[in-house]
N, C-alpha and C positions, 0 to 999 in steps of 0.2 A: 889641431888638425882640422882642416875645413871639412864641411859636409861633402863636398866634391870628392876629395881625397878618400874619405871613408866609404863612399858608394860607388866608387870608380869601377869595381869588378862586379857590381850587382846588375841583374836584368833591368831592363828599362822602367818596368812597372815598380819594382822594388825602390829604384833610385827616385822615381816620382814620389812615391809614398813616404820615402825617409825625408825628401825635401820639404814636403808637406808638414810633417811632423816637426822638422826641424824649425821651420818659419814660424808655424802656429805655436811653438813653445817660447818663442820670444816675447819679453815683456811689453815691448812697444806695439806688438801685433795685438795683445790683450787689451792694451790701453785704447788703443785705435778702434777696437771693436767696440768696447764700452762707449766711447765718445760717440761713434756713429749711431748705436743703438739709442743713446740718449738723445741725440739730435732728431733721429727719426721719431721718436715718441713725442718730443715737443712739437715738432713739426706736424705730426699727425694729430696730436691734440688741438693744435691751432685749426687745422682744417676739418676737424670733425671726424677723424679716423675714417677716411674713405675705404669702402669694402674691399676695392682692389688692392689697397695698400696693405690691409689686413691679411688677404689671402696671399699676397706675394710674400709677406713677411713669414706666413705659416709654412709656404712651399720651401721658400730659401732656408729656414731654420731647419726644417725637417732634413732637406737634402744636406746641408752641411753637418748636421749632427750625423747622420748615416755614413757620409764620407769620414767623418773623424773616428767613429767607432771602427770602421774597416782600417783606417790608416795605423790607428794606435794598435789595434789587435796585431796586424802584420809585423810592425816593427818590434813590438815587445815579444811576439811569439819567436822572431829570428833571434833577437837577443838572448831570450831565455833557452833557446836551443843551443846557442854557442856557449853560453855559460854553463850549460848542463854538460856537455862536451869537454869543457875544459876541467871541471870538477871531476869527470870520470878519468881524465888523464892523470890528474894529481892521484887519484885513488889507486890507478895502476902503478904509479911511481914510487908511492910510500910504502916502505917494508911494513908488514903487519896489518895493512890497512885490509878491511874486509871487502873481497871483489864482489860479494853479494850485493852490496850497495850500488855498484854500477847499473845503471838502467832501471833503478829503483822506481822512478817516475812512470815508467810503463808496466810496472807490476800490478797484479790484482789486488784489490783492497785488503784481502785476507793477509797477503804477504807484508802489505804496509804496516797494517796493524801488529803483526807477528814481530816484525823488526824493530818497530817503535816499543814494543813490550821488552824485547831483549835488551835494547839500548838503555831503557829505564832501570832494568834490573842490574846492568852493568855499572850505570852510574850510582845506583844506591851501594852496591859492592864497594866501588871505589871511594865514596863518601865514608862508609863504615870503616874501610882501611885506613883513610886519612885520619878520622878521629881516633882510631885505635893507636896509631902511630904518635899521634899528638899526645895522647893520654900516657903513653909509655915513656915519652921523652920529657913529661912533666914531672914525673915521679923522681924523688931524691935518690 
């Protein structure tokens, strides 16, 4: 599926950020950036690193870094939220699943720690039961 199909229903700004994320993740773009920087360093060294070039590089690097931070944050945030909603739907659909786990990411830290402790205890209980049943089945 192409990036245009994936982003067809998104708002314009989201489309642009997804496309920036997609294009900058391509190996050819990374290689091109490395080559361009290497050429700029060699040419800059030959010319004695003019101060205008250094200033332009610093401003450009800062601007691109800031753009990429927002781009990555936006795309990963949307994808994480979508994944979370899908997991919540699976919890709703599974019989015996704990409904208290839905929207756990929005719970206070105390609830997260309590849930983790309960799950650890359940895991230890299931491990103990598995060892007991293995021990019983190994006896003659």
